[in-house]
N, C-alpha and C positions, 0 to 999 in steps of 0.2 A: 431590361436592363437599368441598372442603377444610373442616375444622373450625378455625372462627375462635378455638375456645378452646384449642387445642394450639399450643405456643410453636414446636415442630418446623415443623407444617404452616404457621403464618405466617412463618416464616423461610423456608421453601422458597418460599413465594408472592413473598415479596419479593425473593428471588433471582432468581425467573423473571422479575420486573417489570424487574428492572435489567439482566438480561442481553439482554433483548428492545430495549434503549433506543436499538439502532444503527438501525432502521427508524423510518420516521414513524409507521406504527400502534404500535410498541413505545413511543415517545417519547409518543404521546397516551396510551397507556395509563398509563404512568409518571407521568405529570402528573397524571392523574385520580386514582390512586391515591393521589398525595401529597396532595390534597384531602381523600381519604377518611381518611388518615391522621391529617391535622390534626384531622379532625372526632372521631375515635376517641379519640384522645389528649388532646383538649382544649386543644392549642396547636400552633402552627406546628412542624414537626419538620423539619431538614434531611435531605435524602437521605442513606441510609446509603452510605458507600462501600466498605466492605468486608464480609466474612464476619460478623466480632464486632460490627459496627453493626448489621447486619441482626437478628442474634439479640438484641440489647440491646434494640432497637427492638421486637421481636417479644413480648418479655416483657412491655414496657410496654402494648401494645397488647391483649394478653391479660387483662392484670390489668385494664384499662379495659372490656373486653367483659363480663368475669365478673362487673362490678358493674353494668352497663347493659345490659338486652337489646336496648334501641334501637341503641345501638353496636354490639353484636355482630351484630346484622342488617345493618347498613350494612356492616360489613367481610365478613361472610358472601356478601352480594351480589356484592361485586366478585371474591372468591376464588372462586366458582361458576363463573367465566368465565375461571380461570387459563391464562396463555399455555401451549399444548401443549408436551410436552417436545419439545427441539429435537434430541433423538438420531435420527439419521436412520435410515433403512430399512437394516438390516444387510445387504440385499442389493447393496448399493452397495461393492463392494470396490475400493479404492484401488490401481493398480498403476503408480507412477509412476517406478520406478527404472530409470535409462537403461540401453543395453544394454552388456555388457561388451566389452571388446577382442576382436579375433578370436583373437589368439594371446597365451597366457599361459604363463609359463615360473616352474617353481620356487616359493619362498614357502611352503613345507610348514611352517615354522616359526611365521609369523604367520598362517596359515589355521589351524592347530592352537591357537594363542593365542585367536582368534576364537572356536572352536568351544568352546572350555574355559569362556569368560565367557557367551558365547550359552546353552548348553546345561547351565550348572552347576544344581544343585541349588537350588530357589526358598528363600530366606531374608530375604524382607523387603528386600532390598538391590535397587537397580535395576541391570539388566543393562546394563551401559554399557561400551563400550571407546573409544580414541582411537588411529587409526593414523597414526603420524607418522614423518616421514623428510625427507631434503634435497628440493629442487625436483628434478623430473624422475625421482625413484625408483620412481612408481608408485604412491602411496598410494591415490589415486581410483581408479585399475584394479583395483587388489587389492579396495577396498571392494565395488566393482560385481561384480568376479568372484564374492567370497564370497557376495553377497546373490543371484547368479543360480543358485549350486549350491545354496544353502539355502533357495530361494522356497518349496519345497513345505511346510516347516516352518513358513509363516507365511500360513495359508490365507485371515487376513482383511487380507491385502494388505502393500503396501511405501508409505512415504513418503520422498520424497527431496527435499532442496532443497540448492542450490549457494547458498552464502553469500559466493561471490566477489563483488565489487563494485569499482565505478571507485575508491573512496576509503574511507577510515575513515568519512567523515562519510556516505557512502552505504551502505556495509554493511547489511542487513537486520538488523533488532532483532528480538530476542524476541518483541514485540509483533506486527511484520508477520509472522513466520514462524508463529506461531502462527494468525493470521487465514488464512494461506495454508494450514495444513494443516486447519483447519477446514471450510474451502470444500473441500478434497479428499476430506473425509468427509462431503460432502454436506450440512453444515449451511447452512440457507439464509442467503443474506447478510445478510437483514435479522435473523437470529437470533444473528449472531456478537457476543458482548458489547464494548462499547467499552472497557473497563479490563483493562488486561493480566492483573491478578489472575483477574478472571471468566474471561477466554479460557484460563488455563492449567487453572483448574479444570475448566471444560467438557471441554476435551482431555483431563485426566486422566481425567475421568468416563467418557468416551468410549472410551478406550484399556483400562478397569479389566479388562475379560473378554475383551478380544482378545488374538489371537495374530497380532502383527504386528513388523515391521522398519520402524527409523525411522533414514534416512542423512542426517547433515549434513554435507556436502562444504564443504572450504575454509573451516574455521570459524577465526575470527581470537582470539575471547575467550570465557572461560567464561560471561560474561553473555549472550552470544548463546545460550548451549546450555541452562544449569540450568534456567529456566522449562519446557523441553519435557522434561526427563527424569521417567520416570514408575517408580515401583516396582511397576507392574503385571508379574505373572509371566510373562506371555506376551509382553511387548514387549522388544526388543533395540534400544538406541540404539547407533549406531555413527558416531562423530566422524572426521573426516578433517581433521588439521590440520600445520601444518609442525613443531610442537613440542608436548609436553603443555601442556596449558592449566591457567595456575595458578587454583586455587579449583574445579577441577572434579574430584569423586572419581569417576575412572574406571580402569579397567586400562589402563596404557600399553602399545601395541604398537609396536615398533620395526621398521620397513622398512628394511634394509640393501641398499646396492648389490648387484646379481647379481654373481656369482663369474665367471670367465672362462668354464668349462664352459657354464654356464646362459645367459651372454651370446651365446656363439657358438649355442647352441641356439635362443635368440631370433632371430639373424641368419638361421638356415637355415630357419626357420618362415616368417621375412618374405620371401627371396628365393629359396630354394632351395637344394640341396646344391651345384649346379654353379656356380653364382654366388659362394658362398663360398669353393669351391675355386679357381675362377679366381683368386680374391683372396688365396690362400694367405701370397703374399709380404708383402702389406701389412697381413693381418689382424690380426698383434699389433699394429701401430700405431694401428688403428682400435678394439681393445678397449682399449689404454691410454688413447688419448683420451676414449674414452666412459665410461670407468672404471665400468662396471656400471650405469649411468642407463638404463631402457628407453626414456625419452624421445629422449636421444641416440643410443641404437642403432636406435630406428626412423627417426629423421631421417637417420643414416648409411648405413642401408640402401639408400636409392636409389642412392648413388653410393659404393660402398665405396672404389675408388680414391681419388676426390675426398676423401672424409672424411679419409683416411690422409694425404693430402698437406697439408689445410688446417692453415695456423699455429695454433699453441695461443692460448688467450684468457689474458689475465693471470690470475694467482691458481689456474691449473688446473681452472676449475668446467668440467665435461665438457659440460652443456649449453650453457654460453656459447661453449664451444670449437666445438661442432658447429654452433650457430645461426650463429657469426662466418662460418665455412666455407660454409654456405648461402647467406648473405648475400652473400658475394663473389662468387658465382657468378650472381646475378641481373641480368639487365638492367637499364639506368639507369631506366627507367619505373617499373618493379616496387619497384626498390630505393628509388626517391623515395616512392612510395605508403607503402611499409613504414615510412619514418622517419616520415614526417609523420602517418600513422595513429597511432602511439605516442605523440604529443606530451601527451594527457591519456589516463589509464586509462578509457576509455570502456567501460561493462559491455557493449556490442555495437556493432560496425561495419556499418553500410549504405552503399551505392554513393554516396548523396546528400552526405552531411556529409564523405565523404572526398573526393568530387570536389572540392567546396567548399574543403577545405584545400589539395588539391594544384593548384588552377586546372586541371582536365580535366574532359571531359565524362561524365555518369555510366554511360554504357555502358563507356567505357575504364576507368572505375573499376572497375567490376561485373567485368570480365575480370580485371584485374590483383589483386583480392583473391580471385579463383577460383585464380588463378596462386599466389599466397603459399600458400593452403592446399593446393596440390597437392605445395607444397616443404617442407610439415609445420611454416611458421614463422606460422600462423594455426589455429586450430581452428573448423571449421563448427559452429555453434549449432542446435540442435533446430527452430528458427524460420526457418532459412534465412541467418541472418546470421553475422558472424565474431567472434570475440575472440582476443585475445592471451592467452598464457600469461604470468603476472607477470615470469618471468626473460627471456622472448622479448622482452616489451615494453619491459624496461630495458635490454636491448642495442639495441633500435630507437632507443629515445631518446637513448641514449647518442651513437649513429651520426648523429642528427640534429643534436644540438648540434655534433657536430665536424665535420661537411659540410656543413650547412645555414647554420649559426650563429645566433647568438641573435635577431637580427632577422627573418630569414626565418622561423623557428620559430614567433616570437609573432605575425606575421602570418597565417600557416597555422592556428594555432589560433584568433584571433580569427576566422576566415572560417569555422571549423566552429562555433564558438560562435553565431556570427550565422546560421549556415543553422539550428541547432536552435531557436533562438529565435524567428525568422520562420516555421518549421515550426509551431511549438506556437501561436503567435498566429492563424495562420491557420487551422489546425485547432479551436482553442478558439471562435474566432468562428464557425466553421461548425457546432459543437455549441450555441452559446448564442448566435444573433444578437441576440438581444432585448435582452439586457443592456446597461447603459451599460460604456463602455471608457475607458481611458485610455492616451494615449502615441501617437505618430505610426504605429507600427507596426498599430496597430488603426484608426487614421484611415482608413489606405488602404482597409480591406476594407469598413468602415462605408460608404466611398465605393461599392464596387464592390458589394455585396451579400452575401449569407449564405454564397454557394458558393465565395466567396474568389478568383473568376475573375480572372486579371489577365494580363498578358502576358509572365509569367514562361515559362521554358523547361518545358515539358513533358518533358523528360527526354532531348531529342535534342542539346542542346548543353551549354554551361556552365551549370548550374542555379545555381551561385555561392551567395550567401548567401540564397536567396529562398525555400529550402526546398520549392521547387515540385515536383520530381519525386515525392518521397515524400508530399508533402500531396496534391498532385493537386486533383481535383474530389471531393467526397462524394457518394453516392447519398442519404443522410439524416444526420441528426444522431448516429444510433447509428454509422454509419461512421466519422464524424470521432472519437467518443469512443474507437472499437477503435483507431484510428492514435496517438490520445495515449496510450492505456495501452499500447502495444506499445512506445512510445519513453519512457515515464516516467523510468526509471531514467536515459537520456542526458540528457535535459531537463533533470533536476537536477543532472547534472554539468555541463553547460553553464552553469546558474546559477551555480554555485559556482565555475566558471572563471573567468566575466565578473567575478565578485567579487575573484578573486586578482589579475586584470588592470585593477581599478578601472574598470570601464564599470557605473555605477549604472542607466544607463538599461537596458541587457541584461538585469541582475540583476533590477530592478523589474517590466519588461514580459513578462520569462520567468516570473517568479514568479506574476505575474497570470495569465498563458497557463494555468496549471495548475487555473483554477477550475473548468472542466467536470470534470476528473478529480475535483475533489474533490466536487463536487455529485451526478455521476451515476455515478461508479465506485468512489466509496468510498475513495479512494486515499489517505487521509489521512497514515498513517505513511508513505508513500512520499516524498510531497512537503513534510513537515516540515522538513528541511534547506534547501530551497530557499527556503520561506516565511520562515526565519528569516533567511536571506541577503537576501532582500528589505526586511524590516524594519530590518537594519543598514544596507542602501544607500541607503534612502527618504531620509534628509536631505540626501544630496548629489545627490537627482535634481530637475532644473532644467524638466523639459518640464511639471509640471503639479503645482500645490500639494495637489492633492488625492492624490496618490501616495501621501502617508506614511499617511493614514488608512486608504486601499486596504490598504496591505501589513498594517496593524496587524489591520485588521478580518478580513482572509482568513486570517491565522495563526490568530485565536481561533477562528474557525468550524472550523479542522482540530483543535485542542486540544480544544474542545468535543466533536468527535466521537469523540477519543480518551480522551475522561474526564480530560482535563487542565484541570478547572474553574477552580481557584485563577489558575492563569497565563493563561487565557483572559479570567478578569475584568480582570487588569491589562492585557491587551491591548487590551481594547475600550476601558478607560479612557483608554488611549493614544491609541487612535484618535478618540476624541472631542475629546480636547485637541489632535490633530492637525489636526482637521478645522474646530474652531474658529479656530484658527490661519490654516487656508486660508480662512476666511471661507464655508465652504460648507456650508449650512444641511442640505442633504440628505445628505449624507454624514455630518453629525454626527448628523442624526437616526436614520440607520442604523445608526450605531455605539451608539446609547443604547437603540435598540429591541432590537438584538442582546443587548446586556448583560442586557435585560429576559427575552428568552427562555433565555438562561443561566440566570437566577436561578429560572424556571419548571422548567428541568430539574433545579434544586437543590431545590424544594420551598421557595424564598425568597419566597412570593406576596407579602408586604409590599412587599418591594424592587421585586419585578417590576413592580407595581402603578404604583409611583413612577417607574421608568424609562420607562414605555409613557405615563404622563401627560406626563413631560417630553420625550418625543419627539412626541407631540400637539402640544404647545406649540410646537417648531420647525416643524413641517410648516406651522404656523397662521402663521409670520412668513414664509415663503417667498414674494417677490411676484411679481408677472407677468413680471418681467424676470428673475429669478435661474433658476441652473441648478436642473434636475429639477422644474420650475413643473409639466409636463405629468403626472408621477408623483403630485401630491398627494392627488388623490381615492382614487386606489386605496390609496397609502401610508396616508392616513388611516382609511380602511375596515380595513385590516389592523390597524393600531393600537387601531382600536375593537375587533376580535376578541381582541386581545390582553388588553385591559383585561378583557375579560368573562373571559377564561380565569383572569388573576390573581384576580380578585373571588370567581370561584368557589370557588378554592382558599382562599380567605378565608373562606367559608360566606357570603357576602353574595350569596345567588343571586337576587334580585329584582334587584339591580345588573347584575349578569352578564346575566341575561337582555335587559335596555335594552342594554347595549352590544352583544351579539351580535345583537339584532333589527336595530340601525342600520347594522352590518356586513351582515348579510344583505340587508337592503334595498338595499344598493350594488350586491352583486355579483347579485343578482336582476335588477336593471336593465340589468345590462352582460351582454349576450348572447354575450361570449366567456370567461366566468368560471364555468362549471358546476363545475368542481373545486373552485373557492374556496367556492362557494354549498355546497355537499356538505360541505367542511369545516365552516363554520358551524355548518350544521343538525346535524352531528354533535356541536359543542361544546354546543349547546342540548339535545341528547339525553342528553348526559353531565350536563349541568347539572340536568334534571329526575329523572334517576335519583338522582344523589347528594343532590338534596333530598327524595327518597323519592316523587316522583310518575311511578312508571314507567309508568303508563297513558298520561301526556301525553308521554312518549319515544317510545313505540312510531311513532306517526306521521311524526315527524321522522326517527328510522331509515328508515321506507320510502321518504320524499322523497328522502333521501341515496343510498340503495341506487339509485334510479332514475335520479337524475343519475352515479352512478358507475359504473353498469352499463353505461352508453352509450359509457364511455371504457373498459371492460374493465379496470377499475383492481381487479383480482382481491384483492391484498393489504389493500386498504381494503375490500372487499366482505367480506374474511373477518374483519375487525375489528367492521364492522357485525353480522354475524351473532353474533359472540360478545357484543355489546352487546345484540342481542335477548333473547339468552338470559339476562343479568340483569336483564332487565324481568319474567321470571317470579316470582312470590311465593315464597319461599324460606323456611325457617325454619332458625336455627343450631342 
């Protein structure tokens, strides 16, 4: 049991509670602890947002506990079941570094520079280097090659992230990267802290005594990198960028083009001595055009004679020169797909949207993408999809503008965007068929049923904008979530593209289709740019006046899960105003209720109670013919439950029990609500425990465990087990 009279112990406890607030059980504990803190402090206290605030609050609590044994006992009871240390089993060693290229030439100087930084004597400074150089010079290949050579020096594993994205708006943030790495380190998803600072602290704590390599490829800014840098003596952070990153204190390592001798050696490795000898006459021209670029040399190797005779590109860029030569040798169908696939910087390319953009069948698009990859114009991704190198995509987009024209390019891009939005709507509907939806794209699937089956092409013809081939039928809700997760970055990019060509319907409905990702996959950091676009586009959406409220509420929910509480509060207030303007009582009640849930998260229990009371009054005003009338009984029971939670936080335990008993009666009458019945039983048990009546809490815990056990709700059962332990009488 942690000591409630120790400032450091209480600070640690508050930190563990805040770090666990990403999952539902963690949120429950955080809220309950807020009530305990208010009781011990003798006043309502806002949840601490950072380490300094936690330490200051801990000092107040310890001071109160020392002067009152009852307060010390109350604090100690909840500290006795402190969340388990989120540090994972060290036997789980991450190995996420991709394979290096097969043939690697020269680079002795940069390799030696990396060795010097990685293996210098520890002096308290982070070991970090930035490999940089022009496009196509092989910085990424060099990082992977060095990582492969030195992997034996890092027995605790390697962490790799490609920071390349479709646009600046969708580039991974440090917050998202920290979540990605914590999951790779086997931190349970529900234990990944919502706040960026807490994630960074946990990441550094996990790496403190490890020997581990971190590779951050295609970094754009120092802001992406700095929160991931650690001074742990056994950790080396290797950053790959186009140029040194301003604001990042790291050893710069320039990667120059290959000299002619090493360039020729690479060609020999790639195609053999005989092929190089046969091209002796044209070899000087090939070397001149490739200008020491490993990418250009690899692309030129397949046809040394053709590469030598290709016309030079403007500016003498070796990558563009070789790419232009490869492009000119493509057949017309492949060349057209090459151009139209590049109209947007899609994070990954699939046959479906490419087929939609080009107006062809998916099988043909699949074959043409494979052909482009064979020519070196596309890179195969580990998941079987494809992507452009930035310089290659720039060449393709220029060719599209020149050869297809602005109108045709705009039409092709609109078709690709419509494909992604329709796919997202279809998959989201299959993942959450019961929730109420907005927009004509959803109306179609509401009529057809949860599986989203329609007369759309199953993949043998032109799938067009329907998103049919990739969406297909889903075996279950989990399969639909997996499909959405795989395409999340592309969907966000599609929403941003729709905003650029002023299509508010596609923006809003595409953003709405990300809801299942938020609720079930926790992709809050990923979807934020699209949700912000949805809020911006909502005033121009004419399909349904409820859309503005939906967009504000959806953005607020993502912000709450990212610990952006202040902005979330503003969004929920805006949602309530928008729903009032639309005359939508059900939506307005939802916005106000959600604001109350945010206030619970912040331990602002009086404000939370006011919100829930207002939400209850709004629900009571919904008439028999109003939208959402069928939801009112259940929604009212949930609001009663929330009122009980707020009253408990205020120390008004008897009133809290009355509200919770009312909610429980509803959920026990409804046969398909065992989960919510169990949640209310848990609320009642927490209330009794906070009121000092542990014996009354135990049977409630047992009833909740019986209901949740039938649903295999492991995380919730673990929370109940910890709650049961707190019911044991303890002395501080």
